[in-house]
N, C-alpha and C positions, 0 to 999 in steps of 0.2 A: 369164457367168451372169446380172448383171445386166438386160442386151439380152431376152434370154429370156423372164426374169420379166417386163418391160413391154410385151413383145408380147404372150405369155398376156395378161397382164392386160385387156390394150385390147383384145384379142378376144373375153375373154369380158362387158366392159362394152357392146361394138358386138353381140355376140348376144344380150344381156340385154333392150336396146334396140329391137332388130328384133324380137324376141319380143313386146313387150309394145305394139308398134306394128301389129304384125298382130291384135286382139282382135278377136272377130264382134260383128258389132252384136246388141241385145238381143233385136229382133225380126225379123220377116221384111219386108222391105222390096216394096211392090208400086209402081210407076208405068201412069199415063194421062196422056199429052200432057205438060203442066207439074206435074202433082200429084204429089206422092209420099207414099204411106199406109204408113204400120208400125203393126203392134200386135205386143201381148206381152202375156201374162197378167197380172194384178195377184195374187201368190199372199200378200200381207198380210192374206188373211182367207178363208172358207170360199164365199165368193160367186161365180160363174164370171165376176169381171169380168176386162175387157180394160183396157189403154191403149192409147187410140187416137191417133197423133203423125198431123196430117194439114200436112204445109209446115212442121213444125217447132212447130205448137201440140200440143199435148198434152192429152186429157181421159180421165177415165173412165166406163167406157158398159159397161152390161150386155150379157150375149150371150140367146140362145136358141138350144138345140139341137135344137127340133122344126120342122118347115116349117108354115106358114102353111097354114090350113088342113087340118086332120088327116083328112080323106077323101081327099087329096091326096098322091098319094107323091113324095117329093123327089127333085129334078133328079138327074141322077149328077153325083157328083162332091161333092154338095152335102157339107158338116160341120158351117158354123153360121152364125149370124146375130149383126152386132155393130147392137146396136139404138143409131142416133145421134140426129141432127139433119139436117133438110133432104136434100140428095142423098146423106147416109150413112144415113138410114131406111128401111129396113135396109141394111145393107153385107152382103152376102151372100159368104160365105168358100167356096171351093171347093177340092179338091184343089190346083188348079194354078193358079188364077187369084180375082180376087175380082171383085163387082158389083155397080154402086151403086144405088139408086132411079132412075135415069135410064139404066138399062142400060149405063153404061161399062166395059167390060171391063180390069180394070188385072192386069199381068202381072209375075212375081218380076222382081225389078232389083239384086239383092243376091245 
């Protein structure tokens, strides 16, 4: 009986370790060349802030849900823009990809 208890205990511990290792990423990760971009919404306040991580460096940024130049219709699949700096100003979020200011297309890689 002691052998079965030990075996059952070992199986439960192994399953618990495996289940905790399978944790999903917090945000969606997109890649282009050697650049990995991840974003997730910051729910600490009522603003539409995003935590944007580029190659491991995270910063808090604002979002815009309208297309630039209100007389234009937004492109198909456009969801919102992340207002960053440099090549990430803006970072356009579409249904299946991101587009930076240099027109590089980032695709989901997680």
